[in-house]
mmCIF file of the N, C-alpha and C atoms, coordinates in Angstrom:
data_MODEL
# 
_entry.id   MODEL 
# 
loop_
_atom_site.group_PDB 
_atom_site.id 
_atom_site.type_symbol 
_atom_site.label_atom_id 
_atom_site.label_alt_id 
_atom_site.label_comp_id 
_atom_site.label_asym_id 
_atom_site.label_entity_id 
_atom_site.label_seq_id 
_atom_site.pdbx_PDB_ins_code 
_atom_site.Cartn_x 
_atom_site.Cartn_y 
_atom_site.Cartn_z 
_atom_site.occupancy 
_atom_site.B_iso_or_equiv 
_atom_site.pdbx_formal_charge 
_atom_site.auth_seq_id 
_atom_site.auth_comp_id 
_atom_site.auth_asym_id 
_atom_site.auth_atom_id 
_atom_site.pdbx_PDB_model_num 
ATOM 1   N N  . UNK A 1 1  ? 10.127  -23.269 -16.218 1.00 0.00 ? 1  UNK A N  1 
ATOM 2   C CA . UNK A 1 1  ? 9.615   -21.708 -15.993 1.00 0.00 ? 1  UNK A CA 1 
ATOM 3   C C  . UNK A 1 1  ? 10.150  -21.009 -17.095 1.00 0.00 ? 1  UNK A C  1 
ATOM 4   N N  . UNK A 1 2  ? 9.180   -20.178 -17.678 1.00 0.00 ? 2  UNK A N  1 
ATOM 5   C CA . UNK A 1 2  ? 9.599   -19.314 -18.881 1.00 0.00 ? 2  UNK A CA 1 
ATOM 6   C C  . UNK A 1 2  ? 10.224  -17.931 -18.556 1.00 0.00 ? 2  UNK A C  1 
ATOM 7   N N  . UNK A 1 3  ? 10.436  -17.185 -19.634 1.00 0.00 ? 3  UNK A N  1 
ATOM 8   C CA . UNK A 1 3  ? 10.977  -15.963 -19.421 1.00 0.00 ? 3  UNK A CA 1 
ATOM 9   C C  . UNK A 1 3  ? 9.846   -15.058 -18.891 1.00 0.00 ? 3  UNK A C  1 
ATOM 10  N N  . UNK A 1 4  ? 10.233  -14.275 -17.830 1.00 0.00 ? 4  UNK A N  1 
ATOM 11  C CA . UNK A 1 4  ? 9.250   -13.295 -17.219 1.00 0.00 ? 4  UNK A CA 1 
ATOM 12  C C  . UNK A 1 4  ? 8.816   -12.355 -18.201 1.00 0.00 ? 4  UNK A C  1 
ATOM 13  N N  . UNK A 1 5  ? 7.556   -11.960 -18.123 1.00 0.00 ? 5  UNK A N  1 
ATOM 14  C CA . UNK A 1 5  ? 6.946   -10.952 -19.070 1.00 0.00 ? 5  UNK A CA 1 
ATOM 15  C C  . UNK A 1 5  ? 6.907   -9.511  -18.347 1.00 0.00 ? 5  UNK A C  1 
ATOM 16  N N  . UNK A 1 6  ? 6.671   -8.595  -19.060 1.00 0.00 ? 6  UNK A N  1 
ATOM 17  C CA . UNK A 1 6  ? 6.551   -7.264  -18.395 1.00 0.00 ? 6  UNK A CA 1 
ATOM 18  C C  . UNK A 1 6  ? 5.592   -7.180  -17.451 1.00 0.00 ? 6  UNK A C  1 
ATOM 19  N N  . UNK A 1 7  ? 4.415   -7.942  -17.698 1.00 0.00 ? 7  UNK A N  1 
ATOM 20  C CA . UNK A 1 7  ? 3.358   -7.966  -16.800 1.00 0.00 ? 7  UNK A CA 1 
ATOM 21  C C  . UNK A 1 7  ? 3.835   -8.568  -15.346 1.00 0.00 ? 7  UNK A C  1 
ATOM 22  N N  . UNK A 1 8  ? 4.595   -9.702  -15.459 1.00 0.00 ? 8  UNK A N  1 
ATOM 23  C CA . UNK A 1 8  ? 4.969   -10.384 -14.252 1.00 0.00 ? 8  UNK A CA 1 
ATOM 24  C C  . UNK A 1 8  ? 6.017   -9.618  -13.469 1.00 0.00 ? 8  UNK A C  1 
ATOM 25  N N  . UNK A 1 9  ? 6.854   -8.943  -14.257 1.00 0.00 ? 9  UNK A N  1 
ATOM 26  C CA . UNK A 1 9  ? 7.815   -7.970  -13.687 1.00 0.00 ? 9  UNK A CA 1 
ATOM 27  C C  . UNK A 1 9  ? 7.352   -6.876  -12.996 1.00 0.00 ? 9  UNK A C  1 
ATOM 28  N N  . UNK A 1 10 ? 6.366   -6.184  -13.575 1.00 0.00 ? 10 UNK A N  1 
ATOM 29  C CA . UNK A 1 10 ? 5.654   -4.971  -13.032 1.00 0.00 ? 10 UNK A CA 1 
ATOM 30  C C  . UNK A 1 10 ? 4.933   -5.504  -11.837 1.00 0.00 ? 10 UNK A C  1 
ATOM 31  N N  . UNK A 1 11 ? 4.300   -6.628  -11.834 1.00 0.00 ? 11 UNK A N  1 
ATOM 32  C CA . UNK A 1 11 ? 3.565   -7.100  -10.584 1.00 0.00 ? 11 UNK A CA 1 
ATOM 33  C C  . UNK A 1 11 ? 4.429   -7.416  -9.446  1.00 0.00 ? 11 UNK A C  1 
ATOM 34  N N  . UNK A 1 12 ? 5.646   -7.858  -9.705  1.00 0.00 ? 12 UNK A N  1 
ATOM 35  C CA . UNK A 1 12 ? 6.554   -8.216  -8.650  1.00 0.00 ? 12 UNK A CA 1 
ATOM 36  C C  . UNK A 1 12 ? 7.184   -6.902  -8.089  1.00 0.00 ? 12 UNK A C  1 
ATOM 37  N N  . UNK A 1 13 ? 7.444   -5.986  -9.121  1.00 0.00 ? 13 UNK A N  1 
ATOM 38  C CA . UNK A 1 13 ? 7.859   -4.662  -8.414  1.00 0.00 ? 13 UNK A CA 1 
ATOM 39  C C  . UNK A 1 13 ? 6.787   -3.922  -7.674  1.00 0.00 ? 13 UNK A C  1 
ATOM 40  N N  . UNK A 1 14 ? 5.513   -4.078  -8.159  1.00 0.00 ? 14 UNK A N  1 
ATOM 41  C CA . UNK A 1 14 ? 4.504   -3.439  -7.373  1.00 0.00 ? 14 UNK A CA 1 
ATOM 42  C C  . UNK A 1 14 ? 4.396   -4.105  -6.015  1.00 0.00 ? 14 UNK A C  1 
ATOM 43  N N  . UNK A 1 15 ? 4.578   -5.342  -5.958  1.00 0.00 ? 15 UNK A N  1 
ATOM 44  C CA . UNK A 1 15 ? 4.523   -6.106  -4.638  1.00 0.00 ? 15 UNK A CA 1 
ATOM 45  C C  . UNK A 1 15 ? 5.677   -5.569  -3.767  1.00 0.00 ? 15 UNK A C  1 
ATOM 46  N N  . UNK A 1 16 ? 6.817   -5.472  -4.191  1.00 0.00 ? 16 UNK A N  1 
ATOM 47  C CA . UNK A 1 16 ? 7.881   -4.946  -3.548  1.00 0.00 ? 16 UNK A CA 1 
ATOM 48  C C  . UNK A 1 16 ? 7.848   -3.488  -3.157  1.00 0.00 ? 16 UNK A C  1 
ATOM 49  N N  . UNK A 1 17 ? 7.379   -2.789  -3.792  1.00 0.00 ? 17 UNK A N  1 
ATOM 50  C CA . UNK A 1 17 ? 7.020   -1.213  -3.564  1.00 0.00 ? 17 UNK A CA 1 
ATOM 51  C C  . UNK A 1 17 ? 6.012   -1.038  -2.478  1.00 0.00 ? 17 UNK A C  1 
ATOM 52  N N  . UNK A 1 18 ? 4.848   -1.858  -2.503  1.00 0.00 ? 18 UNK A N  1 
ATOM 53  C CA . UNK A 1 18 ? 3.872   -1.871  -1.615  1.00 0.00 ? 18 UNK A CA 1 
ATOM 54  C C  . UNK A 1 18 ? 4.397   -2.380  -0.212  1.00 0.00 ? 18 UNK A C  1 
ATOM 55  N N  . UNK A 1 19 ? 5.156   -3.406  -0.337  1.00 0.00 ? 19 UNK A N  1 
ATOM 56  C CA . UNK A 1 19 ? 5.688   -3.875  0.971   1.00 0.00 ? 19 UNK A CA 1 
ATOM 57  C C  . UNK A 1 19 ? 6.707   -2.824  1.660   1.00 0.00 ? 19 UNK A C  1 
ATOM 58  N N  . UNK A 1 20 ? 7.521   -2.154  0.901   1.00 0.00 ? 20 UNK A N  1 
ATOM 59  C CA . UNK A 1 20 ? 8.328   -1.052  1.483   1.00 0.00 ? 20 UNK A CA 1 
ATOM 60  C C  . UNK A 1 20 ? 7.620   0.066   1.891   1.00 0.00 ? 20 UNK A C  1 
ATOM 61  N N  . UNK A 1 21 ? 6.363   0.442   1.081   1.00 0.00 ? 21 UNK A N  1 
ATOM 62  C CA . UNK A 1 21 ? 5.457   1.448   1.638   1.00 0.00 ? 21 UNK A CA 1 
ATOM 63  C C  . UNK A 1 21 ? 4.928   1.100   2.922   1.00 0.00 ? 21 UNK A C  1 
ATOM 64  N N  . UNK A 1 22 ? 4.514   -0.104  3.208   1.00 0.00 ? 22 UNK A N  1 
ATOM 65  C CA . UNK A 1 22 ? 3.764   -0.603  4.426   1.00 0.00 ? 22 UNK A CA 1 
ATOM 66  C C  . UNK A 1 22 ? 4.841   -0.429  5.567   1.00 0.00 ? 22 UNK A C  1 
ATOM 67  N N  . UNK A 1 23 ? 6.109   -0.758  5.441   1.00 0.00 ? 23 UNK A N  1 
ATOM 68  C CA . UNK A 1 23 ? 7.167   -0.543  6.389   1.00 0.00 ? 23 UNK A CA 1 
ATOM 69  C C  . UNK A 1 23 ? 7.287   0.893   6.736   1.00 0.00 ? 23 UNK A C  1 
ATOM 70  N N  . UNK A 1 24 ? 7.271   1.692   5.797   1.00 0.00 ? 24 UNK A N  1 
ATOM 71  C CA . UNK A 1 24 ? 7.388   3.175   5.977   1.00 0.00 ? 24 UNK A CA 1 
ATOM 72  C C  . UNK A 1 24 ? 6.152   3.767   6.853   1.00 0.00 ? 24 UNK A C  1 
ATOM 73  N N  . UNK A 1 25 ? 4.965   3.393   6.370   1.00 0.00 ? 25 UNK A N  1 
ATOM 74  C CA . UNK A 1 25 ? 3.745   3.942   7.085   1.00 0.00 ? 25 UNK A CA 1 
ATOM 75  C C  . UNK A 1 25 ? 3.702   3.280   8.481   1.00 0.00 ? 25 UNK A C  1 
ATOM 76  N N  . UNK A 1 26 ? 4.037   2.192   8.630   1.00 0.00 ? 26 UNK A N  1 
ATOM 77  C CA . UNK A 1 26 ? 4.123   1.483   10.020  1.00 0.00 ? 26 UNK A CA 1 
ATOM 78  C C  . UNK A 1 26 ? 5.090   2.331   11.048  1.00 0.00 ? 26 UNK A C  1 
ATOM 79  N N  . UNK A 1 27 ? 6.239   2.643   10.433  1.00 0.00 ? 27 UNK A N  1 
ATOM 80  C CA . UNK A 1 27 ? 7.154   3.577   11.145  1.00 0.00 ? 27 UNK A CA 1 
ATOM 81  C C  . UNK A 1 27 ? 6.737   5.010   11.510  1.00 0.00 ? 27 UNK A C  1 
ATOM 82  N N  . UNK A 1 28 ? 5.967   5.506   10.377  1.00 0.00 ? 28 UNK A N  1 
ATOM 83  C CA . UNK A 1 28 ? 5.569   6.901   10.630  1.00 0.00 ? 28 UNK A CA 1 
ATOM 84  C C  . UNK A 1 28 ? 4.308   6.851   11.404  1.00 0.00 ? 28 UNK A C  1 
ATOM 85  N N  . UNK A 1 29 ? 3.481   5.959   11.367  1.00 0.00 ? 29 UNK A N  1 
ATOM 86  C CA . UNK A 1 29 ? 2.297   6.050   12.244  1.00 0.00 ? 29 UNK A CA 1 
ATOM 87  C C  . UNK A 1 29 ? 2.322   4.746   13.299  1.00 0.00 ? 29 UNK A C  1 
ATOM 88  N N  . UNK A 1 30 ? 3.074   5.051   14.317  1.00 0.00 ? 30 UNK A N  1 
ATOM 89  C CA . UNK A 1 30 ? 3.447   4.131   15.310  1.00 0.00 ? 30 UNK A CA 1 
ATOM 90  C C  . UNK A 1 30 ? 2.182   3.618   16.132  1.00 0.00 ? 30 UNK A C  1 
ATOM 91  N N  . UNK A 1 31 ? 1.174   4.430   16.127  1.00 0.00 ? 31 UNK A N  1 
ATOM 92  C CA . UNK A 1 31 ? -0.061  4.115   16.725  1.00 0.00 ? 31 UNK A CA 1 
ATOM 93  C C  . UNK A 1 31 ? -0.947  3.092   15.975  1.00 0.00 ? 31 UNK A C  1 
ATOM 94  N N  . UNK A 1 32 ? -0.627  2.846   14.823  1.00 0.00 ? 32 UNK A N  1 
ATOM 95  C CA . UNK A 1 32 ? -1.386  2.044   13.984  1.00 0.00 ? 32 UNK A CA 1 
ATOM 96  C C  . UNK A 1 32 ? -0.634  0.542   13.877  1.00 0.00 ? 32 UNK A C  1 
ATOM 97  N N  . UNK A 1 33 ? -1.305  -0.514  14.222  1.00 0.00 ? 33 UNK A N  1 
ATOM 98  C CA . UNK A 1 33 ? -0.659  -1.775  14.220  1.00 0.00 ? 33 UNK A CA 1 
ATOM 99  C C  . UNK A 1 33 ? -0.264  -2.167  12.847  1.00 0.00 ? 33 UNK A C  1 
ATOM 100 N N  . UNK A 1 34 ? 0.797   -2.962  12.760  1.00 0.00 ? 34 UNK A N  1 
ATOM 101 C CA . UNK A 1 34 ? 1.134   -3.506  11.348  1.00 0.00 ? 34 UNK A CA 1 
ATOM 102 C C  . UNK A 1 34 ? 0.027   -4.345  10.755  1.00 0.00 ? 34 UNK A C  1 
ATOM 103 N N  . UNK A 1 35 ? -0.797  -4.964  11.310  1.00 0.00 ? 35 UNK A N  1 
ATOM 104 C CA . UNK A 1 35 ? -1.857  -5.762  10.751  1.00 0.00 ? 35 UNK A CA 1 
ATOM 105 C C  . UNK A 1 35 ? -2.985  -4.657  10.193  1.00 0.00 ? 35 UNK A C  1 
ATOM 106 N N  . UNK A 1 36 ? -3.215  -3.759  11.081  1.00 0.00 ? 36 UNK A N  1 
ATOM 107 C CA . UNK A 1 36 ? -4.190  -2.629  10.499  1.00 0.00 ? 36 UNK A CA 1 
ATOM 108 C C  . UNK A 1 36 ? -3.605  -1.872  9.345   1.00 0.00 ? 36 UNK A C  1 
ATOM 109 N N  . UNK A 1 37 ? -2.457  -1.681  9.363   1.00 0.00 ? 37 UNK A N  1 
ATOM 110 C CA . UNK A 1 37 ? -1.796  -0.965  8.250   1.00 0.00 ? 37 UNK A CA 1 
ATOM 111 C C  . UNK A 1 37 ? -1.806  -1.718  6.990   1.00 0.00 ? 37 UNK A C  1 
ATOM 112 N N  . UNK A 1 38 ? -1.562  -3.074  7.111   1.00 0.00 ? 38 UNK A N  1 
ATOM 113 C CA . UNK A 1 38 ? -1.685  -3.911  6.025   1.00 0.00 ? 38 UNK A CA 1 
ATOM 114 C C  . UNK A 1 38 ? -3.125  -3.975  5.400   1.00 0.00 ? 38 UNK A C  1 
ATOM 115 N N  . UNK A 1 39 ? -4.137  -3.934  6.404   1.00 0.00 ? 39 UNK A N  1 
ATOM 116 C CA . UNK A 1 39 ? -5.510  -3.776  5.870   1.00 0.00 ? 39 UNK A CA 1 
ATOM 117 C C  . UNK A 1 39 ? -5.742  -2.658  4.926   1.00 0.00 ? 39 UNK A C  1 
ATOM 118 N N  . UNK A 1 40 ? -5.155  -1.431  5.643   1.00 0.00 ? 40 UNK A N  1 
ATOM 119 C CA . UNK A 1 40 ? -5.415  -0.169  4.828   1.00 0.00 ? 40 UNK A CA 1 
ATOM 120 C C  . UNK A 1 40 ? -4.660  -0.183  3.485   1.00 0.00 ? 40 UNK A C  1 
ATOM 121 N N  . UNK A 1 41 ? -3.491  -0.735  3.467   1.00 0.00 ? 41 UNK A N  1 
ATOM 122 C CA . UNK A 1 41 ? -2.712  -0.845  2.140   1.00 0.00 ? 41 UNK A CA 1 
ATOM 123 C C  . UNK A 1 41 ? -3.483  -1.671  1.218   1.00 0.00 ? 41 UNK A C  1 
ATOM 124 N N  . UNK A 1 42 ? -3.918  -2.717  1.581   1.00 0.00 ? 42 UNK A N  1 
ATOM 125 C CA . UNK A 1 42 ? -4.636  -3.813  0.668   1.00 0.00 ? 42 UNK A CA 1 
ATOM 126 C C  . UNK A 1 42 ? -6.056  -3.127  0.374   1.00 0.00 ? 42 UNK A C  1 
ATOM 127 N N  . UNK A 1 43 ? -6.788  -2.452  1.103   1.00 0.00 ? 43 UNK A N  1 
ATOM 128 C CA . UNK A 1 43 ? -7.980  -1.893  0.781   1.00 0.00 ? 43 UNK A CA 1 
ATOM 129 C C  . UNK A 1 43 ? -7.799  -0.889  -0.385  1.00 0.00 ? 43 UNK A C  1 
ATOM 130 N N  . UNK A 1 44 ? -6.746  0.168   -0.115  1.00 0.00 ? 44 UNK A N  1 
ATOM 131 C CA . UNK A 1 44 ? -6.304  1.122   -1.046  1.00 0.00 ? 44 UNK A CA 1 
ATOM 132 C C  . UNK A 1 44 ? -5.974  0.507   -2.396  1.00 0.00 ? 44 UNK A C  1 
ATOM 133 N N  . UNK A 1 45 ? -5.167  -0.408  -2.267  1.00 0.00 ? 45 UNK A N  1 
ATOM 134 C CA . UNK A 1 45 ? -4.538  -1.180  -3.428  1.00 0.00 ? 45 UNK A CA 1 
ATOM 135 C C  . UNK A 1 45 ? -5.692  -1.732  -4.271  1.00 0.00 ? 45 UNK A C  1 
ATOM 136 N N  . UNK A 1 46 ? -6.789  -2.320  -3.724  1.00 0.00 ? 46 UNK A N  1 
ATOM 137 C CA . UNK A 1 46 ? -7.703  -3.029  -4.411  1.00 0.00 ? 46 UNK A CA 1 
ATOM 138 C C  . UNK A 1 46 ? -8.404  -2.079  -5.396  1.00 0.00 ? 46 UNK A C  1 
ATOM 139 N N  . UNK A 1 47 ? -8.551  -0.730  -5.036  1.00 0.00 ? 47 UNK A N  1 
ATOM 140 C CA . UNK A 1 47 ? -9.111  0.088   -5.917  1.00 0.00 ? 47 UNK A CA 1 
ATOM 141 C C  . UNK A 1 47 ? -8.503  0.155   -7.343  1.00 0.00 ? 47 UNK A C  1 
ATOM 142 N N  . UNK A 1 48 ? -7.332  -0.186  -7.473  1.00 0.00 ? 48 UNK A N  1 
ATOM 143 C CA . UNK A 1 48 ? -6.512  -0.214  -8.713  1.00 0.00 ? 48 UNK A CA 1 
ATOM 144 C C  . UNK A 1 48 ? -6.243  -1.601  -9.341  1.00 0.00 ? 48 UNK A C  1 
ATOM 145 N N  . UNK A 1 49 ? -7.195  -2.574  -8.975  1.00 0.00 ? 49 UNK A N  1 
ATOM 146 C CA . UNK A 1 49 ? -6.942  -3.888  -9.485  1.00 0.00 ? 49 UNK A CA 1 
ATOM 147 C C  . UNK A 1 49 ? -7.131  -4.006  -10.828 1.00 0.00 ? 49 UNK A C  1 
ATOM 148 N N  . UNK A 1 50 ? -8.033  -3.151  -11.577 1.00 0.00 ? 50 UNK A N  1 
ATOM 149 C CA . UNK A 1 50 ? -8.253  -3.222  -13.028 1.00 0.00 ? 50 UNK A CA 1 
ATOM 150 C C  . UNK A 1 50 ? -7.434  -2.303  -13.806 1.00 0.00 ? 50 UNK A C  1 
ATOM 151 N N  . UNK A 1 51 ? -6.518  -1.527  -13.183 1.00 0.00 ? 51 UNK A N  1 
ATOM 152 C CA . UNK A 1 51 ? -5.626  -0.625  -13.868 1.00 0.00 ? 51 UNK A CA 1 
ATOM 153 C C  . UNK A 1 51 ? -4.631  -1.356  -14.788 1.00 0.00 ? 51 UNK A C  1 
ATOM 154 N N  . UNK A 1 52 ? -4.465  -0.672  -15.983 1.00 0.00 ? 52 UNK A N  1 
ATOM 155 C CA . UNK A 1 52 ? -3.541  -1.201  -16.906 1.00 0.00 ? 52 UNK A CA 1 
ATOM 156 C C  . UNK A 1 52 ? -2.073  -0.743  -16.653 1.00 0.00 ? 52 UNK A C  1 
ATOM 157 N N  . UNK A 1 53 ? -1.957  0.352   -15.900 1.00 0.00 ? 53 UNK A N  1 
ATOM 158 C CA . UNK A 1 53 ? -0.815  0.916   -15.625 1.00 0.00 ? 53 UNK A CA 1 
ATOM 159 C C  . UNK A 1 53 ? -0.617  0.922   -14.102 1.00 0.00 ? 53 UNK A C  1 
ATOM 160 N N  . UNK A 1 54 ? 0.539   0.314   -13.508 1.00 0.00 ? 54 UNK A N  1 
ATOM 161 C CA . UNK A 1 54 ? 0.658   0.280   -12.192 1.00 0.00 ? 54 UNK A CA 1 
ATOM 162 C C  . UNK A 1 54 ? 1.752   1.155   -11.514 1.00 0.00 ? 54 UNK A C  1 
ATOM 163 N N  . UNK A 1 55 ? 2.411   1.934   -12.394 1.00 0.00 ? 55 UNK A N  1 
ATOM 164 C CA . UNK A 1 55 ? 3.484   2.708   -11.940 1.00 0.00 ? 55 UNK A CA 1 
ATOM 165 C C  . UNK A 1 55 ? 3.118   3.651   -10.810 1.00 0.00 ? 55 UNK A C  1 
ATOM 166 N N  . UNK A 1 56 ? 1.880   4.099   -10.869 1.00 0.00 ? 56 UNK A N  1 
ATOM 167 C CA . UNK A 1 56 ? 1.578   5.265   -9.869  1.00 0.00 ? 56 UNK A CA 1 
ATOM 168 C C  . UNK A 1 56 ? 0.693   4.655   -8.725  1.00 0.00 ? 56 UNK A C  1 
ATOM 169 N N  . UNK A 1 57 ? 0.513   3.432   -8.636  1.00 0.00 ? 57 UNK A N  1 
ATOM 170 C CA . UNK A 1 57 ? -0.294  2.747   -7.589  1.00 0.00 ? 57 UNK A CA 1 
ATOM 171 C C  . UNK A 1 57 ? 0.344   3.093   -6.264  1.00 0.00 ? 57 UNK A C  1 
ATOM 172 N N  . UNK A 1 58 ? 1.586   2.772   -5.962  1.00 0.00 ? 58 UNK A N  1 
ATOM 173 C CA . UNK A 1 58 ? 2.145   2.953   -4.757  1.00 0.00 ? 58 UNK A CA 1 
ATOM 174 C C  . UNK A 1 58 ? 2.033   4.472   -4.254  1.00 0.00 ? 58 UNK A C  1 
ATOM 175 N N  . UNK A 1 59 ? 2.276   5.433   -4.956  1.00 0.00 ? 59 UNK A N  1 
ATOM 176 C CA . UNK A 1 59 ? 2.123   6.897   -4.560  1.00 0.00 ? 59 UNK A CA 1 
ATOM 177 C C  . UNK A 1 59 ? 0.637   7.105   -4.219  1.00 0.00 ? 59 UNK A C  1 
ATOM 178 N N  . UNK A 1 60 ? -0.275  6.647   -5.063  1.00 0.00 ? 60 UNK A N  1 
ATOM 179 C CA . UNK A 1 60 ? -1.724  6.952   -4.850  1.00 0.00 ? 60 UNK A CA 1 
ATOM 180 C C  . UNK A 1 60 ? -2.170  6.320   -3.661  1.00 0.00 ? 60 UNK A C  1 
ATOM 181 N N  . UNK A 1 61 ? -1.775  4.953   -3.279  1.00 0.00 ? 61 UNK A N  1 
ATOM 182 C CA . UNK A 1 61 ? -2.136  4.252   -2.095  1.00 0.00 ? 61 UNK A CA 1 
ATOM 183 C C  . UNK A 1 61 ? -1.540  5.112   -0.835  1.00 0.00 ? 61 UNK A C  1 
ATOM 184 N N  . UNK A 1 62 ? -0.292  5.467   -1.094  1.00 0.00 ? 62 UNK A N  1 
ATOM 185 C CA . UNK A 1 62 ? 0.330   6.260   0.014   1.00 0.00 ? 62 UNK A CA 1 
ATOM 186 C C  . UNK A 1 62 ? -0.332  7.517   0.440   1.00 0.00 ? 62 UNK A C  1 
ATOM 187 N N  . UNK A 1 63 ? -0.784  8.318   -0.638  1.00 0.00 ? 63 UNK A N  1 
ATOM 188 C CA . UNK A 1 63 ? -1.438  9.487   -0.381  1.00 0.00 ? 63 UNK A CA 1 
ATOM 189 C C  . UNK A 1 63 ? -2.791  9.268   0.289   1.00 0.00 ? 63 UNK A C  1 
ATOM 190 N N  . UNK A 1 64 ? -3.628  8.154   -0.158  1.00 0.00 ? 64 UNK A N  1 
ATOM 191 C CA . UNK A 1 64 ? -4.691  8.087   0.344   1.00 0.00 ? 64 UNK A CA 1 
ATOM 192 C C  . UNK A 1 64 ? -4.797  7.655   1.862   1.00 0.00 ? 64 UNK A C  1 
ATOM 193 N N  . UNK A 1 65 ? -3.752  6.707   2.149   1.00 0.00 ? 65 UNK A N  1 
ATOM 194 C CA . UNK A 1 65 ? -3.629  6.231   3.504   1.00 0.00 ? 65 UNK A CA 1 
ATOM 195 C C  . UNK A 1 65 ? -3.098  7.450   4.417   1.00 0.00 ? 65 UNK A C  1 
ATOM 196 N N  . UNK A 1 66 ? -2.243  8.150   3.950   1.00 0.00 ? 66 UNK A N  1 
ATOM 197 C CA . UNK A 1 66 ? -1.834  9.280   4.774   1.00 0.00 ? 66 UNK A CA 1 
ATOM 198 C C  . UNK A 1 66 ? -2.998  10.344  5.004   1.00 0.00 ? 66 UNK A C  1 
ATOM 199 N N  . UNK A 1 67 ? -3.697  10.617  4.075   1.00 0.00 ? 67 UNK A N  1 
ATOM 200 C CA . UNK A 1 67 ? -4.880  11.496  4.144   1.00 0.00 ? 67 UNK A CA 1 
ATOM 201 C C  . UNK A 1 67 ? -5.878  10.884  5.157   1.00 0.00 ? 67 UNK A C  1 
ATOM 202 N N  . UNK A 1 68 ? -6.275  9.668   5.126   1.00 0.00 ? 68 UNK A N  1 
ATOM 203 C CA . UNK A 1 68 ? -7.049  8.938   5.905   1.00 0.00 ? 68 UNK A CA 1 
ATOM 204 C C  . UNK A 1 68 ? -6.560  9.036   7.541   1.00 0.00 ? 68 UNK A C  1 
ATOM 205 N N  . UNK A 1 69 ? -5.257  8.864   7.783   1.00 0.00 ? 69 UNK A N  1 
ATOM 206 C CA . UNK A 1 69 ? -4.711  8.669   9.061   1.00 0.00 ? 69 UNK A CA 1 
ATOM 207 C C  . UNK A 1 69 ? -4.521  10.004  9.619   1.00 0.00 ? 69 UNK A C  1 
ATOM 208 N N  . UNK A 1 70 ? -4.329  11.112  8.723   1.00 0.00 ? 70 UNK A N  1 
ATOM 209 C CA . UNK A 1 70 ? -4.302  12.490  9.354   1.00 0.00 ? 70 UNK A CA 1 
ATOM 210 C C  . UNK A 1 70 ? -5.564  12.978  9.725   1.00 0.00 ? 70 UNK A C  1 
ATOM 211 N N  . UNK A 1 71 ? -6.595  12.756  8.823   1.00 0.00 ? 71 UNK A N  1 
ATOM 212 C CA . UNK A 1 71 ? -7.989  13.075  9.088   1.00 0.00 ? 71 UNK A CA 1 
ATOM 213 C C  . UNK A 1 71 ? -8.683  12.485  10.231  1.00 0.00 ? 71 UNK A C  1 
ATOM 214 N N  . UNK A 1 72 ? -8.287  11.222  10.541  1.00 0.00 ? 72 UNK A N  1 
ATOM 215 C CA . UNK A 1 72 ? -8.969  10.529  11.697  1.00 0.00 ? 72 UNK A CA 1 
ATOM 216 C C  . UNK A 1 72 ? -8.027  9.574   12.345  1.00 0.00 ? 72 UNK A C  1 
ATOM 217 N N  . UNK A 1 73 ? -6.996  10.051  12.884  1.00 0.00 ? 73 UNK A N  1 
ATOM 218 C CA . UNK A 1 73 ? -5.928  9.069   13.556  1.00 0.00 ? 73 UNK A CA 1 
ATOM 219 C C  . UNK A 1 73 ? -6.548  8.280   14.718  1.00 0.00 ? 73 UNK A C  1 
ATOM 220 N N  . UNK A 1 74 ? -7.424  8.722   15.488  1.00 0.00 ? 74 UNK A N  1 
ATOM 221 C CA . UNK A 1 74 ? -7.902  7.986   16.627  1.00 0.00 ? 74 UNK A CA 1 
ATOM 222 C C  . UNK A 1 74 ? -8.601  6.710   16.073  1.00 0.00 ? 74 UNK A C  1 
ATOM 223 N N  . UNK A 1 75 ? -9.357  6.700   14.917  1.00 0.00 ? 75 UNK A N  1 
ATOM 224 C CA . UNK A 1 75 ? -10.140 5.687   14.474  1.00 0.00 ? 75 UNK A CA 1 
ATOM 225 C C  . UNK A 1 75 ? -9.143  4.530   14.158  1.00 0.00 ? 75 UNK A C  1 
ATOM 226 N N  . UNK A 1 76 ? -7.862  4.687   13.862  1.00 0.00 ? 76 UNK A N  1 
ATOM 227 C CA . UNK A 1 76 ? -6.860  3.532   13.420  1.00 0.00 ? 76 UNK A CA 1 
ATOM 228 C C  . UNK A 1 76 ? -5.884  3.411   14.368  1.00 0.00 ? 76 UNK A C  1 
ATOM 229 N N  . UNK A 1 77 ? -5.992  3.989   15.570  1.00 0.00 ? 77 UNK A N  1 
ATOM 230 C CA . UNK A 1 77 ? -4.947  3.685   16.715  1.00 0.00 ? 77 UNK A CA 1 
ATOM 231 C C  . UNK A 1 77 ? -4.984  2.318   17.261  1.00 0.00 ? 77 UNK A C  1 
ATOM 232 N N  . UNK A 1 78 ? -3.845  1.796   17.565  1.00 0.00 ? 78 UNK A N  1 
ATOM 233 C CA . UNK A 1 78 ? -3.852  0.459   18.157  1.00 0.00 ? 78 UNK A CA 1 
ATOM 234 C C  . UNK A 1 78 ? -4.269  0.626   19.660  1.00 0.00 ? 78 UNK A C  1 
ATOM 235 N N  . UNK A 1 79 ? -5.094  -0.351  20.236  1.00 0.00 ? 79 UNK A N  1 
ATOM 236 C CA . UNK A 1 79 ? -5.583  -0.187  21.555  1.00 0.00 ? 79 UNK A CA 1 
ATOM 237 C C  . UNK A 1 79 ? -5.053  -1.349  22.445  1.00 0.00 ? 79 UNK A C  1 
# 
């Protein structure tokens, strides 16, 4: 196994930050199942798949999900 590159380190950090974000969102939106929240995070994250800079991806994902859940909370409620 070689020395990690900046790309692999940034990718690992992004994974960690998104996992932490998912935990916070599940805590803040108890009506949304963890599985549904994971789907929302992955959907928003996929919008940035081709991005060269990932430092802002977690905040952009969080803002988009919070806006979505605030505007239509019943649509994402667990039943």
